[in-house]
C-alpha positions as CSV (number, residue, x, y, z in Angstrom):
1,M,-9.5,-26.2,-18.2
2,F,-10.2,-24.0,-21.2
3,P,-12.4,-21.5,-19.3
4,L,-9.7,-21.1,-16.8
5,L,-7.1,-20.4,-19.5
6,I,-9.5,-17.9,-21.1
7,L,-10.0,-16.2,-17.8
8,V,-6.2,-15.9,-17.2
9,A,-5.8,-14.5,-20.8
10,L,-8.5,-11.9,-20.1
11,L,-7.3,-10.9,-16.7
12,P,-5.0,-8.1,-17.8
13,S,-7.7,-6.6,-19.9
14,L,-10.2,-6.8,-17.0
15,L,-7.8,-5.2,-14.7
16,L,-7.1,-2.4,-17.2
17,L,-10.9,-1.9,-17.6
18,A,-11.3,-1.6,-13.9
19,L,-8.5,0.9,-13.6
20,L,-10.0,3.0,-16.4
21,Q,-13.4,3.0,-14.8
22,R,-11.8,4.0,-11.4
23,H,-9.9,6.7,-13.2
24,R,-13.0,8.1,-14.9
25,R,-14.9,8.1,-11.6
26,L,-12.1,10.0,-9.8
27,L,-11.9,12.4,-12.7
28,K,-15.6,13.1,-12.6
29,Q,-15.5,13.6,-8.9
30,Q,-12.5,15.9,-9.1
31,R,-14.1,18.0,-11.8
32,A,-17.3,18.3,-9.7
33,L,-15.2,19.8,-6.9
34,L,-13.2,22.1,-9.1
35,A,-16.4,23.4,-10.7
36,Q,-17.5,24.9,-7.3
37,L,-14.4,27.0,-6.9
38,E,-14.6,30.7,-7.3
39,F,-11.1,30.7,-8.8
40,G,-9.9,29.1,-12.0
41,A,-9.0,25.5,-12.7
42,L,-7.5,24.0,-15.8
43,E,-7.1,20.4,-16.8
44,V,-4.3,20.0,-19.4
45,S,-3.9,16.9,-21.7
46,A,-0.5,15.2,-22.4
47,N,-0.1,17.2,-25.6
48,G,-0.2,20.5,-23.6
49,R,-3.7,21.6,-24.6
50,V,-6.6,22.6,-22.3
51,R,-8.9,19.6,-22.0
52,W,-11.4,21.0,-19.4
53,H,-11.8,24.2,-17.4
54,N,-14.3,25.5,-14.8
55,E,-16.4,28.6,-15.3
56,P,-14.1,31.3,-13.8
57,A,-11.0,30.3,-15.7
58,P,-11.5,32.0,-19.1
59,A,-12.3,35.4,-17.5
60,L,-9.2,35.2,-15.3
61,L,-7.0,34.5,-18.2
62,G,-8.6,37.2,-20.4
63,H,-10.3,34.9,-22.9
64,A,-13.8,34.3,-24.2
65,A,-15.6,31.4,-22.5
66,D,-15.7,29.3,-25.6
67,A,-12.0,30.0,-26.7
68,L,-10.2,28.2,-23.9
69,R,-10.9,24.5,-24.5
70,G,-8.4,23.0,-26.9
71,A,-6.0,26.0,-26.6
72,R,-2.3,25.4,-26.1
73,L,-1.2,26.1,-22.6
74,A,2.0,27.6,-24.0
75,D,-0.1,30.2,-25.7
76,L,-1.9,31.1,-22.5
77,L,0.9,31.4,-20.0
78,P,4.5,32.6,-20.2
79,A,6.4,29.6,-21.7
80,A,9.5,30.1,-19.5
81,A,7.4,29.8,-16.4
82,L,5.5,26.6,-17.2
83,D,8.3,24.1,-16.3
84,A,9.0,26.0,-13.1
85,L,5.6,25.6,-11.6
86,T,6.6,23.2,-8.9
87,E,4.9,25.5,-6.4
88,P,2.4,28.4,-6.8
89,R,3.9,31.4,-8.5
90,R,2.8,34.9,-9.3
91,L,2.8,35.6,-13.1
92,Q,2.0,38.5,-15.3
93,V,-0.4,36.9,-17.9
94,R,-1.5,38.8,-21.0
95,G,-5.0,37.9,-22.2
96,A,-6.5,37.9,-25.6
97,D,-7.8,41.4,-24.8
98,G,-4.3,42.7,-24.4
99,Q,-4.6,43.4,-20.7
100,V,-1.9,42.1,-18.4
101,R,-3.3,40.3,-15.3
102,P,-1.4,39.4,-12.1
103,L,-2.2,35.8,-11.3
104,Q,-1.1,33.1,-8.9
105,I,-0.8,29.8,-10.8
106,G,0.2,26.4,-9.4
107,R,-0.2,22.7,-10.1
108,I,-2.5,20.7,-7.9
109,D,-0.6,18.2,-5.7
110,G,2.4,18.6,-8.0
111,T,0.7,17.1,-11.0
112,R,1.3,18.5,-14.5
113,S,-2.3,18.0,-15.6
114,L,-4.2,20.2,-13.2
115,L,-3.6,24.0,-12.6
116,L,-5.2,26.4,-10.2
117,I,-5.4,30.1,-11.1
118,R,-6.0,32.7,-8.4
119,P,-6.3,36.4,-8.9
120,V,-3.9,38.6,-6.9
121,L,-3.7,42.3,-6.0
122,A,-6.6,44.2,-7.5
123,E,-8.2,41.2,-9.0
124,A,-8.1,39.4,-5.7
125,E,-9.8,42.3,-4.0
126,R,-12.5,42.3,-6.7
127,Y,-13.2,38.6,-6.2
128,Q,-13.3,39.0,-2.4
129,R,-15.7,41.9,-2.7
130,S,-17.9,39.8,-5.1
131,Q,-18.0,37.1,-2.5
132,Y,-19.0,39.5,0.2
133,F,-21.8,40.9,-1.9
134,A,-23.0,37.5,-3.0
135,R,-22.6,36.2,0.6
136,I,-20.9,33.1,-0.7
137,G,-17.6,31.7,0.5
138,T,-15.4,28.6,0.0
139,W,-14.1,26.2,2.6
140,D,-11.6,23.4,2.7
141,W,-11.4,20.9,5.6
142,D,-8.6,18.4,6.2
143,I,-10.4,15.5,7.9
144,D,-7.3,14.0,9.5
145,T,-5.8,17.2,10.9
146,N,-9.0,19.2,11.3
147,R,-7.3,22.1,9.5
148,L,-9.9,24.4,8.1
149,Y,-9.6,27.0,5.4
150,W,-12.1,29.9,5.0
151,S,-12.2,32.4,2.2
152,D,-12.5,35.9,3.4
153,A,-16.3,36.0,2.9
154,I,-16.9,33.3,5.5
155,Y,-15.5,35.2,8.4
156,G,-18.4,37.6,8.2
157,M,-20.9,34.8,8.1
158,F,-19.7,33.7,11.5
159,G,-19.6,37.3,12.9
160,Y,-15.9,37.9,12.7
161,R,-13.6,40.4,10.8
162,V,-11.2,38.9,8.3
163,G,-8.2,37.6,10.2
164,E,-9.8,38.1,13.7
165,V,-9.8,34.4,14.4
166,T,-7.9,31.4,13.1
167,P,-10.4,29.1,11.4
168,S,-10.6,25.6,12.9
169,Y,-13.0,22.8,13.0
170,E,-13.4,23.3,16.8
171,L,-14.3,27.0,16.2
172,F,-16.8,26.0,13.5
173,C,-18.5,23.4,15.8
174,Q,-18.7,25.9,18.7
175,S,-20.4,28.5,16.4
176,V,-23.1,26.1,15.1
177,H,-26.3,26.4,17.1
178,P,-26.4,23.6,19.8
179,D,-29.7,22.3,18.4
180,D,-28.2,21.9,14.9
181,R,-24.8,20.4,15.7
182,E,-25.9,16.8,15.6
183,Q,-27.6,17.3,12.3
184,V,-24.5,19.0,10.8
185,R,-22.1,16.3,12.2
186,S,-24.4,13.5,10.9
187,G,-24.4,15.1,7.4
188,E,-20.6,15.3,7.4
189,L,-20.3,11.6,8.5
190,R,-22.8,10.5,5.9
191,C,-20.8,12.4,3.2
192,I,-17.5,10.8,4.3
193,E,-18.9,7.3,4.6
194,T,-21.1,7.2,1.4
195,G,-19.5,9.8,-0.9
196,E,-22.9,11.6,-1.2
197,N,-23.0,15.4,-1.6
198,H,-23.0,17.3,1.6
199,D,-25.9,19.8,1.7
200,E,-27.1,21.2,5.0
201,E,-28.9,24.3,6.3
202,Y,-28.1,25.3,9.9
203,R,-27.9,28.2,12.3
204,V,-24.8,29.8,13.7
205,I,-24.5,32.0,16.8
206,W,-22.4,35.1,16.4
207,P,-20.2,36.4,19.2
208,D,-22.8,39.2,19.8
209,G,-25.5,36.4,20.4
210,S,-27.4,37.0,17.2
211,V,-28.5,33.9,15.2
212,H,-27.9,33.6,11.4
213,W,-28.7,30.9,8.9
214,L,-26.2,29.3,6.5
215,R,-26.4,26.7,3.7
216,E,-23.4,24.6,3.2
217,T,-22.6,22.3,0.3
218,G,-19.6,20.2,-0.4
219,N,-17.9,16.9,-1.5
220,I,-15.2,14.7,-0.3
221,V,-11.8,14.1,-1.8
222,K,-10.3,10.6,-1.6
223,D,-6.7,9.4,-1.7
224,D,-5.4,6.6,-3.9
225,H,-6.7,4.0,-1.4
226,G,-10.3,5.4,-1.6
227,I,-10.1,6.9,1.9
228,A,-11.8,10.3,2.4
229,V,-9.1,12.8,3.4
230,K,-10.7,16.2,2.7
231,M,-14.0,18.0,2.2
232,M,-14.3,21.0,0.0
233,G,-17.3,23.2,-0.7
234,V,-19.1,26.5,-0.5
235,V,-21.3,28.2,2.1
236,R,-23.9,30.8,1.7
237,D,-25.7,33.2,4.1
238,I,-29.4,32.5,3.8
239,T,-30.6,34.6,6.8
240,E,-32.6,37.0,4.7
241,E,-34.1,34.2,2.6
242,K,-35.2,32.5,5.8
243,A,-36.7,35.7,7.2
244,W,-38.5,36.3,3.9
245,A,-39.8,32.8,3.7
246,S,-41.0,33.0,7.3
247,Q,-42.7,36.3,6.6
248,M,-44.4,34.9,3.5
249,H,-45.6,31.8,5.5
250,R,-47.0,34.0,8.2
251,L,-48.8,36.2,5.7
252,A,-50.3,33.1,4.1
253,H,-51.4,31.6,7.3
254,H,-52.2,34.5,9.7
255,D,-54.5,37.5,9.7
256,A,-52.3,40.6,9.1
257,L,-54.4,42.9,11.3
258,T,-54.7,40.8,14.5
259,G,-51.9,38.3,14.0
260,L,-54.4,35.4,14.6
261,P,-54.4,32.3,12.4
262,N,-56.7,32.5,9.4
263,R,-59.5,30.2,8.2
264,L,-57.0,27.8,6.5
265,V,-55.0,27.3,9.7
266,F,-58.2,27.1,11.8
267,E,-59.5,24.1,9.7
268,E,-56.1,22.4,10.1
269,Q,-56.1,23.0,13.8
270,L,-59.7,21.6,14.1
271,D,-58.7,18.5,12.2
272,R,-55.8,17.8,14.6
273,A,-58.0,18.6,17.6
274,L,-60.6,16.1,16.5
275,E,-57.9,13.4,16.0
276,R,-56.6,14.1,19.6
277,A,-60.1,14.0,21.0
278,R,-60.9,10.7,19.4
279,R,-57.8,9.1,20.7
280,A,-58.2,10.5,24.2
281,G,-61.9,10.2,24.5
282,T,-62.4,13.9,25.3
283,R,-64.8,16.6,24.3
284,I,-64.2,19.7,22.0
285,A,-66.2,22.9,22.1
286,L,-66.2,24.8,18.8
287,V,-67.3,28.5,19.3
288,F,-68.2,30.8,16.5
289,I,-68.0,34.5,17.7
290,D,-69.6,37.5,16.0
291,L,-69.1,41.1,17.3
292,N,-72.3,43.1,17.5
293,G,-72.2,46.8,16.9
294,F,-68.8,46.7,15.2
295,K,-70.2,48.0,11.9
296,A,-71.7,51.0,13.6
297,I,-68.3,51.9,15.2
298,N,-66.5,51.3,11.9
299,D,-69.0,53.6,10.0
300,R,-69.2,56.3,12.7
301,L,-65.5,56.5,13.7
302,G,-63.7,55.2,10.6
303,H,-61.8,52.1,9.7
304,A,-58.8,52.9,11.9
305,A,-61.1,52.8,15.0
306,G,-62.7,49.6,13.7
307,D,-59.2,48.0,13.3
308,Q,-58.4,48.9,16.9
309,V,-61.6,47.2,18.1
310,L,-60.7,44.0,16.2
311,Q,-57.2,44.1,17.7
312,H,-58.5,44.6,21.2
313,M,-60.9,41.7,20.8
314,A,-58.3,39.4,19.4
315,R,-56.1,40.1,22.4
316,R,-58.9,39.5,24.9
317,L,-59.7,36.2,23.2
318,R,-56.1,35.0,23.4
319,E,-55.9,36.0,27.1
320,A,-59.2,34.3,28.0
321,L,-58.3,30.9,26.5
322,R,-55.9,28.3,27.8
323,G,-52.6,27.6,26.0
324,S,-54.0,24.3,24.7
325,D,-57.0,26.1,23.0
326,S,-56.9,27.9,19.6
327,V,-58.5,31.1,18.3
328,A,-58.6,32.4,14.7
329,R,-60.1,35.2,12.7
330,L,-62.4,34.1,9.9
331,G,-62.8,37.6,8.4
332,G,-64.6,40.8,9.1
333,D,-65.8,40.7,12.8
334,E,-66.1,36.9,13.0
335,F,-63.8,34.8,15.2
336,V,-63.7,31.2,16.1
337,A,-62.3,29.3,19.1
338,I,-61.5,25.7,19.7
339,L,-61.4,24.5,23.3
340,E,-59.9,21.0,23.7
341,S,-59.6,18.3,26.4
342,L,-63.0,19.0,28.0
343,S,-64.4,16.3,30.1
344,L,-67.4,14.2,28.9
345,E,-68.6,13.9,32.5
346,R,-70.3,17.2,32.4
347,S,-73.4,17.8,30.3
348,P,-73.0,19.7,27.1
349,H,-75.3,22.5,28.5
350,D,-73.2,22.9,31.6
351,E,-70.0,22.9,29.6
352,A,-71.4,25.4,27.1
353,H,-72.6,27.7,29.9
354,A,-69.1,27.7,31.5
355,V,-67.3,28.4,28.1
356,A,-69.7,31.1,27.1
357,G,-69.5,32.8,30.5
358,K,-65.7,33.0,30.3
359,L,-65.7,34.4,26.7
360,L,-68.5,36.9,27.2
361,A,-66.9,38.2,30.3
362,A,-63.8,38.9,28.3
363,L,-65.5,40.4,25.3
364,T,-68.4,42.6,26.7
365,P,-66.4,45.3,28.6
366,A,-66.2,48.6,26.7
367,V,-63.2,49.1,24.4
368,R,-61.3,52.3,25.2
369,L,-60.4,54.3,22.1
370,E,-59.2,57.8,21.6
371,H,-62.8,58.7,20.8
372,G,-63.8,57.4,24.2
373,P,-65.1,54.0,25.4
374,Q,-67.0,52.0,22.8
375,Q,-69.4,49.2,23.7
376,V,-69.1,46.1,21.6
377,G,-71.4,43.1,22.1
378,A,-70.8,39.5,21.1
379,S,-72.9,36.6,19.9
380,L,-71.7,33.0,20.4
381,G,-72.6,29.8,18.7
382,I,-71.4,26.6,20.3
383,A,-71.2,23.0,18.9
384,M,-69.5,20.1,20.6
385,F,-67.7,17.0,19.6
386,P,-68.8,14.2,20.0
387,D,-72.2,15.4,21.3
388,H,-73.4,17.2,18.2
389,A,-71.3,16.0,15.3
390,Q,-68.5,13.6,14.5
391,S,-67.1,15.4,11.4
392,K,-65.3,18.7,11.0
393,D,-67.7,20.1,8.4
394,R,-70.8,19.2,10.3
395,L,-69.4,20.7,13.5
396,I,-68.6,24.0,11.8
397,H,-72.1,24.1,10.2
398,L,-73.9,23.6,13.5
399,A,-71.7,26.2,15.4
400,D,-72.4,28.7,12.6
401,L,-76.1,28.1,12.8
402,A,-76.1,28.5,16.6
403,M,-74.2,31.7,16.3
404,Y,-76.8,33.2,14.0
405,E,-79.5,32.1,16.4
406,A,-77.7,33.9,19.2
407,K,-77.4,37.0,17.1
408,R,-81.1,37.1,16.5
409,S,-81.7,36.8,20.2
410,G,-79.8,40.0,21.1
411,D,-76.4,41.2,22.4
412,N,-74.2,39.0,24.5
413,Q,-76.1,35.8,24.0
414,Y,-74.9,32.3,23.3
415,R,-76.8,29.3,21.8
416,L,-75.8,25.6,21.9
417,A,-76.3,23.5,18.8
418,Q,-79.5,21.6,19.1
419,A,-79.5,18.9,16.4
420,A,-77.3,15.9,16.9
421,S,-75.7,14.3,13.9
422,P,-74.4,10.8,13.3
423,G,-71.4,12.3,11.5
């Protein structure tokens, strides 16, 4: 009986505590959204002083960043206009620096505690230009009505002039690359259902057919019943960043002269090829290739001619191999090829003879340069999985040894690895 009476006595306090916790959670969520805006936001306490503001607010009002919090609202805005802010109004606001700024000020959803401050006229133009240069824009999506707001900077991110189209959720979905639409929609639904931050990178197709990359972040806004009614956020053009990252990745993984994969990628490709061969029960031929006579051409005709020879040979190797095979440049005049899915029914010698014949036929014809045709020979060393080695390192070692044996034997020769290895 007594525990029940205690519970009844504490119930009002528990309800009050729950309401306070919910209020704090909503306030934190609201501030996180307002902090992303490119225009100003003020939170005013009951005594008329600024309790919180986002980063753009002080500059818009003409005050130092550390001077706004705690200031009386009546000292910041024309006193006569404060009570009339039932809807956004344009006001002439004099800042601490003495300059008068034309601003649009309104209360959020009619409340007295939250104010939005937007620049107008010249200030608005400056802010819009800054968005264009930064390639950042703000968006606001009503989930129920699908109404979509774009700041001016976003039009250009989708390939339109400002005002050329009416933003809508349907237009947005149509602009997103078909391969990315499911990802974007799933991210939105996850944000709506869980309240997690929305953060997606996706491609959009412009009206001219060109493809561009955007990164979008946002949060949901809930009503008093905890139902998500709106999403707000920012979007940024990351096309150049993606292109730069792709270029850096290519430079790190490919030979700049020939465009072939480098040694790092070759070893990764060989690892994957060995895994596939073990699962499928097939053979791999690893071929080390060294060009004979290349140094003489390079010394006699110059490095430009030598570079052309390497480019010609790289192209011939790509054309001679199947799409399932791989070729890479190890450095200098050394190349390597991985031929996959070879049958174990043929003997290693027969397979090596066929592989070498195909590659030597592609590499031995003269290379035509502006100095005239230049003869370039090749030496091949071949090792096979599983016949000669089970491990990557051992396979590479044996193919390398076989290549040097072929090189000592004369131009346009190949040698097959002789020593078998348990692994």
